[in-house]
C-alpha positions in Angstrom: 79.1 118.6 64.1 82.7 120.1 63.9 85.2 117.5 64.1 88.1 117.8 66.0 91.8 116.1 64.9 94.1 115.0 67.5 97.6 116.4 66.4 100.4 113.5 66.6 102.0 115.7 69.2 98.8 115.7 71.6 99.0 111.9 71.2 102.3 111.2 72.1 101.7 113.4 75.6 98.7 111.0 76.1 100.4 107.9 76.0 103.0 109.3 78.0 100.9 109.9 80.4 99.6 106.5 81.1 102.7 105.1 80.6 104.1 107.2 83.5 101.3 106.6 85.9 101.6 103.5 85.6 103.7 101.8 88.6 101.7 103.9 90.5 98.0 102.6 89.1 99.0 99.2 89.1 100.2 99.6 93.0 97.1 101.4 94.0 95.3 98.6 92.1 96.8 95.4 93.8 97.2 96.9 97.3 94.7 99.3 97.9 91.9 99.3 95.5 91.5 95.7 95.4 92.6 94.6 99.2 89.7 97.1 100.4 86.7 96.1 97.9 87.7 92.0 98.6 87.4 92.9 102.7 84.1 94.5 101.8 82.7 90.4 100.3 84.7 88.9 102.8 82.7 90.6 105.5 79.2 89.3 104.4 81.1 86.2 104.5 82.2 83.9 107.2 85.4 83.2 106.1 88.8 82.6 107.8 92.4 83.1 107.0 92.9 80.9 103.7 89.2 79.7 103.2 86.7 81.4 101.3 83.3 81.3 103.7 79.8 81.3 102.6 77.3 83.9 102.0 76.1 85.5 105.5 74.3 88.7 104.9 74.4 91.0 107.6 75.4 88.4 110.6 79.0 89.4 111.3 77.6 93.5 111.9 75.0 92.3 113.9 77.2 90.1 115.4 79.8 93.0 116.3 77.3 95.1 117.9 76.7 92.7 120.3 80.0 92.1 121.6 81.0 93.3 125.3 84.2 93.6 123.9 82.8 96.2 120.7 81.6 98.1 123.4 85.2 98.3 126.0 86.6 99.1 123.0 84.7 101.9 121.4 84.7 103.3 124.8 87.6 103.5 125.6 88.6 104.7 121.5 85.6 107.5 122.1 87.5 108.3 125.3 91.1 108.8 124.0 89.3 110.7 120.9 87.6 113.0 122.8 90.2 113.9 125.5 92.6 113.2 123.5 92.8 115.2 120.2 91.6 118.4 121.9 95.0 118.3 124.4 96.6 117.5 121.1 95.8 120.5 119.4 96.4 122.6 122.4 99.8 121.6 123.3 100.8 121.5 119.3 99.1 125.2 119.3 101.3 126.5 122.9 104.2 124.7 121.5 104.1 126.7 118.2 103.3 129.9 119.5 106.4 129.4 122.1 108.6 129.0 118.6 107.3 131.8 116.7 108.8 134.2 119.1 112.0 135.6 117.6 115.3 134.5 120.4 118.6 133.8 119.5 118.4 129.8 119.3 114.8 129.0 118.4 115.6 126.8 115.6 117.3 124.4 118.2 114.1 124.4 120.0 112.3 123.7 117.3 114.1 120.9 116.7 113.8 119.3 119.7 110.0 119.8 120.1 110.1 117.5 116.5 112.2 115.2 117.3 110.3 113.0 119.7 107.9 112.7 115.7 110.0 111.2 114.0 111.9 108.3 116.7 110.5 104.7 115.9 107.0 104.5 117.7 108.1 101.4 119.7 111.4 103.2 120.9 109.2 105.5 121.9 106.4 103.2 124.2 109.5 101.3 125.1 110.8 104.7 127.5 107.3 105.5 128.4 106.9 102.6 129.5 110.0 103.0 132.1 108.4 106.6 133.0 105.2 105.5 134.2 106.0 102.1 135.8 104.6 102.3 139.0 107.4 100.1 140.9 110.9 102.9 139.8 109.0 104.9 137.5 110.0 108.2 137.0 107.2 109.5 137.1 105.5 108.1 140.1 109.0 108.9 141.7 108.6 112.7 141.2 105.4 112.5 142.5 107.2 110.2 145.9 109.5 113.6 146.3 106.5 115.7 146.4 104.5 113.4 148.7 101.8 112.0 146.8 101.4 108.2 146.1 101.9 107.7 142.2 99.2 106.0 140.4 99.6 102.5 138.9 99.7 103.8 135.6 99.7 100.8 133.8 98.1 98.3 135.0 95.2 99.7 137.2 91.8 100.3 134.0 90.9 104.0 135.6 94.9 105.0 134.5 95.2 103.1 131.4 94.0 105.6 128.7 95.4 108.9 130.8 98.7 106.6 130.0 98.2 107.0 126.2 96.9 110.5 126.2 100.1 111.9 128.1 102.4 109.5 126.1 100.9 111.1 122.9 101.4 114.5 124.1 105.0 114.6 123.4 104.5 113.2 119.5 102.3 116.8 118.7 105.4 117.7 116.4 104.2 117.3 112.9 101.5 119.3 114.1 103.1 121.6 116.3 105.1 122.2 112.9 102.0 123.1 110.9 100.5 125.3 113.7 104.1 127.5 113.5 103.8 127.8 109.4 100.5 128.8 110.0 101.5 131.9 112.1 104.1 132.9 110.4 101.5 133.2 107.6 99.6 135.7 110.0 100.2 139.7 108.4 102.0 141.6 110.6 99.5 144.3 110.1 96.9 142.7 112.2 99.1 143.1 115.2 99.9 146.4 114.8 96.6 147.5 114.3 95.8 144.9 117.0 98.5 147.5 119.2 97.1 151.2 118.1 93.7 149.4 119.6 95.4 148.5 122.8 94.2 145.1 122.2 96.5 143.0 125.4 97.6 139.2 124.4 94.7 137.4 124.6 92.6 139.5 123.0 95.4 139.2 120.0 95.2 135.2 120.7 91.4 135.1 120.8 90.6 137.9 118.0 94.0 137.3 115.8 95.2 133.8 116.0 92.9 131.1 116.5 90.9 133.7 113.6 93.9 133.4 111.5 94.7 129.8 111.7 91.4 128.3 111.8 91.7 126.8 108.8 95.2 124.8 110.5 92.5 123.9 113.6 90.4 122.2 111.4 93.1 120.4 109.4 95.4 119.1 112.6 91.5 118.1 114.2 90.3 115.4 111.3 93.7 114.0 111.1 93.5 114.1 114.8 90.5 112.1 114.5 91.2 109.8 112.2 94.2 109.1 114.1 92.9 108.7 117.1 89.9 105.9 116.4 92.8 104.0 114.6 95.5 104.3 117.8 96.9 100.8 118.1 100.8 100.3 118.6 100.8 102.1 121.9 97.8 100.1 123.5 98.7 97.2 122.6 102.7 97.1 123.5 101.6 98.2 127.2 99.2 95.8 127.4 101.8 93.1 126.1 104.4 94.5 128.7 102.5 94.1 132.1 100.9 90.7 130.2 102.0 88.8 133.6 98.9 91.5 135.3 96.2 89.8 132.7 94.6 92.0 129.8 94.2 95.7 131.5 90.1 96.7 129.2 91.2 99.8 130.0 93.3 100.3 127.2 91.6 97.8 125.2 91.0 100.1 122.0 88.4 99.3 118.7 91.6 98.2 116.6 93.6 95.9 119.4 89.6 94.8 118.7 90.1 94.5 115.0 92.9 92.5 115.1 92.6 90.0 117.3 89.5 89.2 115.7 91.1 89.5 112.2 95.3 87.9 113.0 94.7 86.4 116.3 91.6 84.7 115.4 91.8 84.3 112.1 88.6 85.9 111.3 88.3 87.6 108.0 85.0 88.1 107.7 84.4 89.3 111.2 87.0 90.8 110.6 86.5 92.9 107.7 82.9 93.3 109.4 84.8 95.4 112.1 86.6 97.6 110.0 84.4 99.0 107.9 82.2 99.8 110.8 84.9 101.6 111.8 85.4 103.0 108.5 81.7 104.1 108.1 82.4 105.6 112.3 85.4 107.9 110.8 83.5 109.1 107.1 80.5 110.6 109.2 83.0 111.7 111.5 84.6 114.1 110.0 81.9 114.6 106.9 80.3 116.2 110.4 83.2 118.0 111.0 83.8 119.5 107.2 79.8 120.5 107.5 79.9 122.6 110.6 83.4 123.9 109.9 81.9 126.8 108.0 80.6 127.9 111.4 84.1 128.7 112.7 86.3 128.2 110.2 87.9 131.5 108.6 90.1 132.0 105.6 90.8 135.2 104.3 89.8 136.6 101.4 85.8 135.8 102.0 83.8 138.3 102.2 81.5 138.7 105.8 78.2 137.7 104.5 79.4 134.9 102.9 77.5 131.8 104.1 
């Protein structure tokens, strides 16, 4: 057996490595790993905020699935995810395609379309609460000019979630920027070959652009799904602004259900169970998307017969 002697330089490098990562490691253990592990333990107890309860097994998880508000929150969250995420992807890709054109002053337009993504979220929601106001909102005013009666966007349960989805479309700047980078990375030779073959705009879209940016579509899709399942601020603020009209269950989402039990009713054990159900749901959906992505995601450099 050959013994390998570690030199003093290697020992020094190793020691420096652990010293340099120690602040991050301490923060990760204290503020990420420990809270996650602790919430998992709490989910099997009847604990409340400030009091460790007794072990109750899977009772919290079973109670969650029998709660009426759980079904309402899941329905609304799926509504937002299934309809909102594809619309966000299409909007971001469309804007990126427009901003990929070589026009004079295109940088100004890129900045303008990206700007809403960096504005504070609460101020954005307050702005949209004015735009969507059924009495004096700007959107209903334009509908009135076209002799169309605008709906009660924020108080009618049927229009509550479409309002959230509509508002989310103006904050796709980050997705748009990622799509723009992917579009600019497409080799020009592909467009030149398409021009020689007589391909039109639609042909280039479905045979060049979409296949070439499919890894980016996958990336934005996964992040979009994760973000959609965790949407909270917009419906919570909208609902709070219209509290006089009563709770609008049309925009009651899953994280709001989690927030109510964990931080309004202080049921730490029950709230932890709700959070872990959300974690498992996101994990399963992400794994399914990644497993099925090999059928529609194209990576340059892969041979056509690879699976």
